[in-house]
C-alpha positions as CSV (number, residue, x, y, z in Angstrom):
1,M,-20.4,-40.4,-3.5
2,N,-23.7,-38.7,-4.2
3,F,-23.6,-34.9,-4.5
4,V,-25.2,-31.9,-6.3
5,A,-22.9,-29.7,-8.4
6,D,-23.6,-26.1,-9.8
7,L,-20.8,-25.5,-12.3
8,H,-21.7,-22.1,-13.7
9,I,-22.1,-19.0,-11.5
10,H,-20.6,-15.5,-11.3
11,S,-18.7,-13.4,-8.8
12,R,-19.5,-9.8,-7.7
13,Y,-17.0,-8.7,-10.4
14,S,-19.5,-9.5,-13.2
15,R,-22.0,-6.9,-14.4
16,A,-25.4,-6.9,-12.7
17,T,-24.4,-9.2,-9.9
18,S,-24.8,-9.1,-6.1
19,P,-22.1,-7.7,-3.9
20,E,-22.9,-10.6,-1.6
21,L,-21.1,-13.0,-4.0
22,T,-18.1,-13.8,-1.8
23,P,-16.3,-17.1,-1.1
24,E,-17.9,-17.1,2.4
25,N,-21.4,-16.7,1.0
26,L,-20.9,-19.3,-1.7
27,W,-19.9,-21.7,1.2
28,Y,-22.9,-20.6,3.3
29,W,-25.6,-20.7,0.6
30,S,-24.3,-24.0,-0.9
31,Q,-25.1,-25.6,2.4
32,L,-28.5,-24.1,2.6
33,K,-29.3,-25.3,-0.9
34,G,-27.7,-28.8,-0.5
35,I,-24.9,-28.3,-3.0
36,G,-21.7,-30.3,-2.6
37,V,-19.7,-28.7,-5.5
38,V,-20.0,-25.1,-6.5
39,A,-18.2,-23.1,-9.2
40,A,-16.1,-20.2,-8.1
41,G,-17.1,-18.3,-11.2
42,D,-15.1,-15.6,-12.9
43,C,-11.9,-17.2,-11.9
44,I,-9.7,-15.3,-14.4
45,H,-10.7,-11.9,-13.1
46,P,-7.5,-10.6,-11.4
47,K,-9.1,-9.3,-8.1
48,W,-11.3,-12.4,-7.8
49,L,-8.6,-14.9,-8.4
50,D,-6.4,-13.1,-5.8
51,E,-9.3,-13.4,-3.3
52,L,-9.8,-17.0,-4.1
53,E,-6.1,-17.8,-3.6
54,D,-6.3,-15.9,-0.3
55,K,-9.4,-17.6,1.1
56,L,-9.3,-21.1,-0.3
57,E,-7.0,-24.1,0.2
58,P,-6.6,-27.3,-1.8
59,A,-8.9,-30.2,-0.8
60,E,-9.5,-33.3,-3.0
61,S,-7.7,-33.3,-6.3
62,G,-8.8,-30.2,-8.2
63,F,-11.3,-29.2,-5.4
64,F,-10.9,-26.4,-2.9
65,R,-12.4,-25.6,0.4
66,L,-12.7,-22.4,2.5
67,K,-9.8,-22.0,4.9
68,D,-10.6,-23.3,8.4
69,K,-10.8,-20.0,10.2
70,L,-13.3,-18.6,7.6
71,A,-15.2,-21.9,7.4
72,K,-15.8,-22.2,11.2
73,K,-17.1,-18.6,11.3
74,T,-19.4,-19.2,8.3
75,D,-20.6,-22.6,9.4
76,A,-21.8,-21.1,12.7
77,A,-24.6,-19.4,10.8
78,V,-25.7,-22.5,8.9
79,P,-28.6,-24.5,10.5
80,A,-27.4,-27.8,11.9
81,A,-29.8,-29.7,9.6
82,C,-28.2,-28.1,6.5
83,R,-24.5,-28.5,7.4
84,G,-22.7,-30.5,4.7
85,Q,-19.5,-30.8,2.8
86,V,-18.8,-28.1,0.2
87,R,-16.1,-27.8,-2.4
88,L,-15.3,-25.1,-4.9
89,I,-13.9,-25.5,-8.4
90,L,-12.4,-22.9,-10.7
91,S,-14.5,-21.8,-13.6
92,T,-15.2,-18.8,-15.7
93,E,-17.6,-17.8,-18.5
94,I,-16.1,-16.1,-21.6
95,S,-18.1,-14.2,-24.2
96,S,-16.6,-14.5,-27.7
97,I,-17.8,-12.1,-30.3
98,Y,-16.3,-12.6,-33.7
99,K,-17.1,-13.1,-37.4
100,K,-17.2,-16.6,-39.0
101,N,-18.7,-17.9,-42.2
102,G,-19.9,-14.4,-43.1
103,K,-21.8,-13.7,-39.9
104,V,-21.1,-12.1,-36.6
105,R,-21.1,-14.8,-33.8
106,K,-21.7,-14.2,-30.1
107,V,-21.0,-17.4,-28.2
108,H,-20.7,-17.9,-24.4
109,N,-18.7,-20.8,-23.0
110,V,-17.9,-22.0,-19.5
111,V,-14.3,-23.0,-18.9
112,I,-13.5,-25.1,-15.9
113,V,-9.9,-25.8,-14.9
114,S,-8.3,-28.2,-12.5
115,S,-5.8,-26.0,-10.6
116,L,-4.8,-22.5,-9.6
117,E,-1.8,-22.8,-11.9
118,A,-4.0,-23.5,-14.9
119,A,-6.2,-20.6,-13.9
120,R,-3.2,-18.3,-13.8
121,K,-2.0,-19.6,-17.2
122,L,-5.4,-19.0,-18.7
123,Q,-5.6,-15.5,-17.1
124,K,-2.2,-14.6,-18.6
125,R,-3.1,-15.8,-22.1
126,L,-6.5,-14.1,-22.2
127,D,-5.1,-10.9,-20.7
128,A,-2.8,-10.6,-23.8
129,I,-5.9,-10.9,-26.1
130,G,-8.4,-8.5,-24.5
131,N,-9.7,-6.7,-21.4
132,I,-10.3,-9.2,-18.6
133,K,-10.3,-6.6,-15.8
134,S,-13.5,-4.7,-16.4
135,D,-16.0,-7.6,-16.2
136,G,-15.9,-10.9,-14.5
137,R,-17.3,-12.4,-17.7
138,P,-14.9,-10.8,-20.3
139,I,-15.9,-10.1,-23.8
140,L,-13.2,-11.1,-26.3
141,G,-12.8,-11.0,-30.0
142,L,-11.7,-14.6,-30.0
143,D,-13.2,-17.4,-32.1
144,A,-14.8,-20.0,-29.7
145,K,-12.8,-22.7,-31.4
146,D,-9.6,-20.8,-30.6
147,L,-10.7,-20.3,-27.0
148,L,-11.2,-24.1,-26.7
149,E,-7.7,-24.7,-28.1
150,L,-6.1,-22.1,-25.9
151,S,-7.9,-23.5,-22.8
152,L,-6.6,-27.1,-23.5
153,E,-3.1,-25.7,-23.9
154,C,-3.4,-24.2,-20.4
155,D,-4.9,-27.3,-18.9
156,P,-5.4,-30.6,-20.8
157,K,-8.1,-31.5,-18.2
158,T,-10.2,-28.5,-19.1
159,I,-14.0,-29.0,-18.9
160,F,-15.2,-26.8,-21.7
161,I,-19.0,-26.3,-21.8
162,P,-20.9,-24.2,-24.4
163,A,-23.2,-22.1,-22.1
164,H,-27.0,-21.9,-22.3
165,I,-26.8,-23.2,-25.8
166,W,-30.2,-21.9,-27.0
167,T,-30.1,-18.3,-25.8
168,P,-31.0,-16.2,-28.9
169,W,-28.2,-13.5,-28.6
170,F,-25.3,-15.2,-26.9
171,S,-25.0,-19.0,-27.5
172,V,-23.7,-21.6,-29.9
173,L,-27.1,-22.5,-31.3
174,G,-28.9,-19.2,-30.7
175,S,-31.3,-17.8,-33.3
176,K,-29.6,-14.4,-33.6
177,S,-25.9,-15.1,-33.6
178,G,-25.3,-18.8,-33.3
179,F,-24.6,-21.8,-35.6
180,N,-26.8,-24.7,-36.8
181,S,-24.5,-27.3,-35.2
182,I,-21.8,-27.7,-32.6
183,E,-19.4,-28.9,-35.3
184,E,-19.9,-25.7,-37.4
185,C,-18.6,-23.7,-34.4
186,F,-15.8,-26.0,-33.1
187,E,-14.9,-27.9,-36.2
188,D,-12.1,-30.5,-35.7
189,L,-11.9,-29.7,-31.9
190,T,-15.5,-30.8,-31.3
191,E,-14.3,-34.1,-29.9
192,H,-12.9,-32.1,-26.9
193,I,-16.5,-31.0,-25.9
194,F,-18.5,-33.6,-24.1
195,A,-21.1,-31.5,-22.2
196,L,-23.6,-28.8,-23.2
197,E,-25.5,-26.5,-20.9
198,T,-29.2,-26.4,-21.7
199,G,-29.9,-23.1,-20.0
200,L,-33.0,-21.9,-18.1
201,S,-35.2,-21.7,-21.2
202,S,-34.9,-25.3,-22.2
203,D,-34.8,-28.8,-20.6
204,P,-33.5,-32.2,-21.7
205,L,-36.8,-33.2,-23.3
206,M,-36.4,-30.4,-25.8
207,N,-32.8,-31.1,-26.5
208,W,-33.4,-34.8,-27.1
209,R,-35.2,-33.8,-30.3
210,L,-31.8,-33.2,-32.0
211,R,-29.9,-36.3,-33.0
212,Q,-26.8,-34.1,-33.3
213,L,-26.8,-33.6,-29.5
214,D,-26.9,-37.3,-28.6
215,R,-23.2,-37.6,-28.2
216,F,-23.1,-34.9,-25.4
217,V,-24.1,-34.9,-21.8
218,L,-26.7,-32.3,-21.1
219,V,-25.9,-30.3,-17.9
220,S,-27.8,-27.6,-16.1
221,N,-26.4,-24.8,-13.9
222,S,-27.8,-21.8,-12.1
223,D,-25.8,-19.1,-13.9
224,A,-26.4,-17.3,-10.5
225,H,-25.9,-13.6,-10.2
226,S,-26.7,-13.7,-6.4
227,P,-26.1,-16.3,-3.7
228,S,-29.8,-17.1,-3.2
229,N,-30.1,-18.3,-6.8
230,L,-27.5,-21.0,-6.4
231,G,-28.9,-24.4,-7.4
232,R,-31.9,-23.2,-9.2
233,E,-30.6,-25.5,-11.9
234,A,-27.9,-28.1,-11.0
235,N,-26.4,-31.5,-11.7
236,L,-26.7,-34.8,-9.8
237,F,-23.6,-37.0,-9.5
238,D,-22.6,-40.3,-7.9
239,C,-18.9,-40.5,-8.5
240,E,-15.5,-39.9,-6.9
241,Y,-15.6,-36.6,-5.1
242,S,-12.8,-34.9,-7.0
243,Y,-12.1,-33.0,-10.2
244,D,-11.0,-36.2,-11.9
245,G,-14.2,-37.9,-10.8
246,L,-16.3,-35.1,-12.2
247,Y,-14.2,-35.1,-15.4
248,R,-14.7,-38.8,-16.0
249,A,-18.4,-38.7,-15.2
250,L,-18.9,-36.1,-17.9
251,S,-16.4,-37.1,-20.5
252,H,-16.6,-40.9,-20.6
253,P,-19.7,-42.2,-22.4
254,K,-19.9,-45.4,-20.3
255,D,-19.1,-43.8,-16.9
256,P,-22.3,-44.0,-14.8
257,G,-21.3,-41.1,-12.4
258,F,-23.5,-38.4,-14.0
259,K,-27.1,-39.1,-12.9
260,G,-29.1,-36.2,-14.2
261,T,-30.2,-32.6,-13.6
262,V,-32.4,-30.3,-11.7
263,E,-34.2,-27.9,-14.1
264,F,-36.3,-24.8,-14.2
265,F,-39.7,-25.3,-15.8
266,P,-38.3,-24.1,-19.2
267,E,-41.3,-21.8,-19.7
268,E,-40.0,-19.8,-16.8
269,G,-36.8,-18.9,-18.6
270,K,-36.3,-15.5,-20.2
271,Y,-36.3,-16.7,-23.8
272,H,-38.7,-19.7,-24.0
273,Y,-41.3,-18.0,-26.3
274,D,-40.9,-15.5,-29.1
275,G,-41.7,-11.9,-28.3
276,H,-40.9,-8.2,-28.1
277,A,-40.4,-6.9,-24.6
278,A,-40.7,-3.2,-25.4
279,C,-44.3,-3.8,-26.5
280,K,-45.0,-6.5,-23.9
281,V,-45.8,-8.9,-26.7
282,R,-45.5,-12.7,-25.9
283,L,-45.9,-15.0,-28.9
284,H,-46.1,-18.7,-29.4
285,P,-44.0,-19.7,-32.5
286,R,-47.2,-20.3,-34.5
287,E,-48.3,-16.7,-33.8
288,T,-44.8,-15.5,-34.9
289,A,-45.2,-17.4,-38.2
290,R,-48.6,-15.9,-38.8
291,N,-47.2,-12.4,-38.2
292,K,-44.2,-13.1,-40.5
293,G,-41.7,-12.6,-37.6
294,L,-42.9,-9.1,-36.9
295,C,-44.3,-7.6,-33.7
296,P,-48.1,-7.0,-34.1
297,E,-47.8,-3.8,-32.1
298,C,-44.9,-1.9,-33.7
299,G,-44.0,-4.0,-36.8
300,K,-40.3,-4.6,-35.7
301,P,-38.8,-8.1,-35.8
302,V,-39.5,-10.1,-32.7
303,T,-36.8,-12.0,-30.8
304,V,-37.1,-15.7,-31.8
305,G,-37.0,-17.8,-28.6
306,V,-35.7,-21.2,-27.6
307,M,-38.9,-23.2,-28.4
308,A,-39.0,-22.0,-32.0
309,R,-35.3,-22.5,-32.5
310,V,-35.4,-26.1,-31.2
311,E,-38.3,-26.8,-33.5
312,E,-36.3,-25.4,-36.4
313,L,-33.4,-27.7,-35.9
314,A,-35.2,-30.8,-34.5
315,D,-35.1,-34.1,-36.4
316,R,-37.0,-36.4,-34.1
317,P,-40.3,-36.4,-32.3
318,E,-40.7,-35.4,-28.7
319,G,-40.0,-38.2,-26.2
320,E,-37.2,-40.1,-28.0
321,K,-33.9,-40.2,-26.3
322,G,-30.2,-40.5,-27.2
323,A,-27.8,-43.0,-25.5
324,R,-26.5,-40.4,-23.0
325,A,-29.9,-39.2,-21.9
326,R,-30.3,-38.9,-18.1
327,Q,-33.3,-38.3,-15.8
328,F,-34.3,-34.7,-14.9
329,F,-36.5,-33.0,-12.4
330,N,-38.4,-29.7,-13.1
331,L,-38.4,-27.7,-9.9
332,F,-38.7,-24.1,-8.8
333,P,-37.4,-22.4,-5.6
334,L,-38.9,-23.2,-2.3
335,S,-39.4,-19.5,-1.5
336,E,-41.7,-19.3,-4.5
337,I,-43.8,-22.2,-3.3
338,I,-44.1,-20.6,0.1
339,A,-45.1,-17.3,-1.5
340,E,-47.7,-19.0,-3.6
341,A,-49.1,-20.9,-0.7
342,R,-49.3,-17.8,1.5
343,G,-50.5,-15.5,-1.3
344,V,-47.7,-13.0,-0.7
345,G,-44.6,-11.7,-2.5
346,K,-41.5,-14.0,-2.4
347,Q,-39.4,-11.3,-0.9
348,S,-41.8,-10.8,2.1
349,K,-40.7,-11.4,5.7
350,Q,-43.3,-14.1,6.1
351,V,-41.8,-16.1,3.3
352,D,-38.3,-15.7,4.7
353,M,-39.5,-16.8,8.1
354,V,-41.1,-20.0,6.9
355,Y,-38.2,-20.7,4.6
356,R,-35.7,-20.5,7.4
357,Q,-38.0,-22.6,9.7
358,M,-38.1,-25.3,7.0
359,L,-34.3,-25.4,6.6
360,E,-33.8,-25.5,10.4
361,K,-36.2,-28.4,10.8
362,L,-36.0,-30.4,7.5
363,G,-32.6,-29.7,6.0
364,P,-31.3,-28.2,2.7
365,E,-33.7,-26.8,0.1
366,L,-33.0,-29.3,-2.7
367,T,-33.5,-32.2,-0.3
368,I,-36.9,-30.7,0.6
369,L,-37.9,-30.2,-3.0
370,L,-36.7,-33.5,-4.3
371,D,-37.0,-36.1,-1.6
372,M,-38.7,-34.9,1.6
373,P,-41.9,-36.9,2.4
374,L,-45.0,-34.6,2.1
375,R,-46.2,-35.4,5.6
376,E,-42.9,-34.0,7.0
377,I,-43.3,-30.8,5.0
378,Q,-46.9,-30.6,6.1
379,A,-46.0,-30.9,9.8
380,C,-43.4,-28.2,9.4
381,A,-45.0,-25.6,7.0
382,G,-48.7,-26.6,6.7
383,D,-51.0,-28.3,4.2
384,V,-50.9,-25.6,1.5
385,V,-47.1,-25.5,1.3
386,A,-47.0,-29.3,1.2
387,E,-49.7,-29.3,-1.5
388,G,-47.6,-26.8,-3.5
389,V,-44.5,-29.1,-3.4
390,N,-46.8,-32.0,-4.4
391,R,-48.1,-30.1,-7.4
392,M,-44.7,-29.0,-8.4
393,R,-43.4,-32.5,-8.4
394,K,-46.3,-33.6,-10.6
395,G,-45.9,-30.7,-13.0
396,Q,-49.3,-29.4,-12.1
397,V,-48.6,-25.7,-12.6
398,S,-49.8,-22.9,-14.9
399,V,-47.2,-20.9,-16.8
400,A,-47.0,-17.6,-18.7
401,A,-43.9,-18.3,-20.7
402,G,-40.9,-16.0,-20.7
403,Y,-39.9,-14.1,-23.8
404,D,-37.3,-11.6,-25.1
405,G,-35.4,-11.3,-21.8
406,E,-38.5,-11.3,-19.5
407,Y,-38.8,-14.2,-17.1
408,G,-41.9,-16.3,-17.3
409,T,-44.3,-16.6,-14.4
410,I,-45.5,-19.8,-12.8
411,H,-48.5,-20.3,-10.5
412,I,-49.4,-23.4,-8.5
413,F,-52.7,-22.1,-7.1
414,T,-55.4,-19.7,-8.2
415,D,-56.6,-17.3,-5.5
416,K,-59.8,-19.4,-5.3
417,E,-57.9,-22.6,-4.8
418,R,-55.7,-21.1,-2.1
419,K,-58.7,-19.7,-0.2
420,S,-60.5,-23.0,-0.5
421,L,-57.5,-24.9,0.9
422,E,-57.1,-22.4,3.7
423,G,-60.8,-22.7,4.4
424,Q,-60.5,-26.5,4.7
425,L,-57.6,-26.1,7.1
426,A,-59.6,-23.6,9.2
427,L,-62.6,-26.0,9.3
428,F,-60.4,-28.9,10.3
């Protein structure tokens, strides 16, 4: 079965997240986006796990669905063209801060388990180690290797994924507090890791430059802090629709079930370039080298971003692939394309109106972005929106790269191009 999976998100119990992150809204927005499997993030948080148990019921092995009464009420608000099957899986992100090999390490990992019983076991074990109540993504003084071992003890079918592996401050390969290899972090337990999350600031093309990563599947997830951000990065599967099917597709090197990923343009991520946000200084790694790693405005060290860190560890030229490489598609949200086409802010009522109209007539967002014929987009939303989708698919965009926690900005049209296209429409 073909489906899209977003395996790393958060609940409203994590810091800086939307109060709209409820099981009902995950169900609703997954259908709008075209997602068939969505993580119920923060699954070890006591209040959230209680809510999940109350509102979900078992479906296919290891999968859960919204209970019928809630599902019927929620589905009534979903446009008919977007209605589809949704399943939830139990996942959590854990922040490990600890000292290893003479250096403080800050590593985030996504832990996915196959049952409520396993989630309860993991909750109990971690509650004895640190505070899991104050934040949906708990911060624990636990070695990442020990977290992996503990997770496998709670559930041998655990899917353990190092999160956004290049983020400077909080990742396994990050420039500020990470390691130089996956093995340095997880040692003899590395064999139990079979997938790595590339994060918003890198794409598979960048990760292929490291031979040490060839053994892993490269996955992408939204890390969403609000329902509307679901699926901004996601995974494409064609496998058995169950936890076991998902597990095999990711873990078995010869299983064909994992097809590829949907990606940000990596420049749009918050840590693609080097820089210093306080001084609004964005630097290409070559500029950082010329400045000896210091901000040209204040003289303090800059945050070294993903592009430079990949270059530091790379051992092959761009374009070569490992055996487990899969296809990927660089996309950005439909609302941003509409905003670009109309020359307005993406939060405007005009954008929301066109977005809803497109979903009602054409179907889910990811179907529109990936597969919808341009003539159908044109008939529904106009020539300029259709041309925006066309340019996005071809990678014909201009980007000011993100740096030091600041998202990058992407433009499809200049003001002159947009006015020209609008003028051609008016003349026609």
